[in-house]
C-alpha positions in Angstrom: 6.3 22.7 96.6 3.5 25.1 95.6 0.0 24.7 97.0 -1.3 23.6 93.5 0.3 22.5 90.2 -1.2 22.2 86.7 -1.8 18.8 85.4 0.4 19.7 82.4 3.4 19.8 84.8 3.0 16.1 85.5 1.1 14.5 82.6 0.4 14.6 78.9 -2.9 13.8 77.1 -4.4 12.8 73.8 -8.0 13.5 72.7 -10.2 11.9 70.2 -13.9 11.9 69.2 -16.7 9.7 68.1 -19.9 11.6 67.2 -20.7 13.9 70.1 -18.4 12.0 72.5 -15.0 13.3 73.6 -12.3 10.9 74.8 -9.2 12.1 76.6 -6.4 9.8 77.7 -4.1 11.1 80.4 -0.6 9.7 80.9 1.8 10.7 83.8 5.2 11.9 82.6 6.7 9.8 85.4 5.1 6.4 86.1 5.7 7.1 89.8 2.9 9.7 89.6 0.2 7.3 88.4 -1.2 6.7 91.9 -1.3 10.4 92.5 -3.1 10.9 89.2 -5.7 8.3 90.1 -6.3 9.9 93.4 -6.5 13.5 92.2 -8.0 13.3 88.7 -11.5 12.1 89.4 -14.4 12.0 87.0 -16.1 14.7 89.1 -13.2 17.0 88.8 -13.0 16.5 85.1 -16.8 17.2 84.8 -16.2 20.5 86.7 -13.3 21.4 84.4 -15.5 20.8 81.4 -18.7 22.4 82.8 -18.8 25.0 80.1 -19.0 22.1 77.5 -22.0 20.7 79.4 -21.2 17.0 79.1 -24.2 14.8 80.1 -21.9 12.2 81.6 -18.2 11.8 82.4 -16.8 8.3 82.9 -13.2 7.4 84.0 -11.5 4.2 83.0 -8.2 3.2 84.6 -5.7 1.4 82.3 -3.2 0.3 84.9 -1.1 -1.7 82.4 -0.4 1.6 80.5 -0.4 3.8 83.6 -3.2 5.8 82.0 -6.6 7.2 82.7 -9.2 7.6 79.9 -12.1 10.0 80.3 -15.2 9.7 78.2 -17.3 12.8 78.1 -20.7 12.4 76.4 -22.4 15.3 74.6 -19.3 17.5 75.0 -18.7 18.4 71.3 -21.7 20.6 70.5 -23.3 17.9 68.5 -20.2 16.4 66.9 -18.3 17.0 63.7 -21.2 17.3 61.4 -23.3 19.5 63.6 -21.0 21.7 65.6 -20.3 25.3 64.6 -17.1 25.2 66.8 -13.6 25.6 65.3 -12.4 22.3 66.8 -15.3 20.0 66.1 -13.2 17.0 66.8 -12.2 18.2 70.3 -8.4 17.6 69.7 -7.4 20.8 71.5 -9.7 20.1 74.5 -6.9 18.0 76.0 -5.3 21.3 76.8 -8.4 22.4 78.8 -7.9 19.3 80.9 -4.1 19.8 81.2 -4.7 23.3 82.5 -6.5 21.9 85.6 -4.9 22.8 89.0 -4.4 20.0 91.4 -2.7 19.4 94.8 0.9 18.4 94.1 2.1 14.9 94.4 4.0 14.0 97.6 
């Protein structure tokens, strides 16, 4: 097993927005990897991955019944849909920024 893997090798994600708040839900491709995901994918690591977006706060919510993690990043969308000059003001493609994160592989 390699020293690191990308999150995309083991999970998929969906992104959404509300104003200047980005929400990304992450789901393991195999439910057996959910505990690994909870251990490795911390709010601090997500904040580091999105440092260039300068979120003011990153919160993680565990949704055990769905085997999902939901990350809420405040102030990560350059002001939101009506204010941002960015090409993806809704942040839909930002789930790929998260999925490109390198992590230690599951056992």
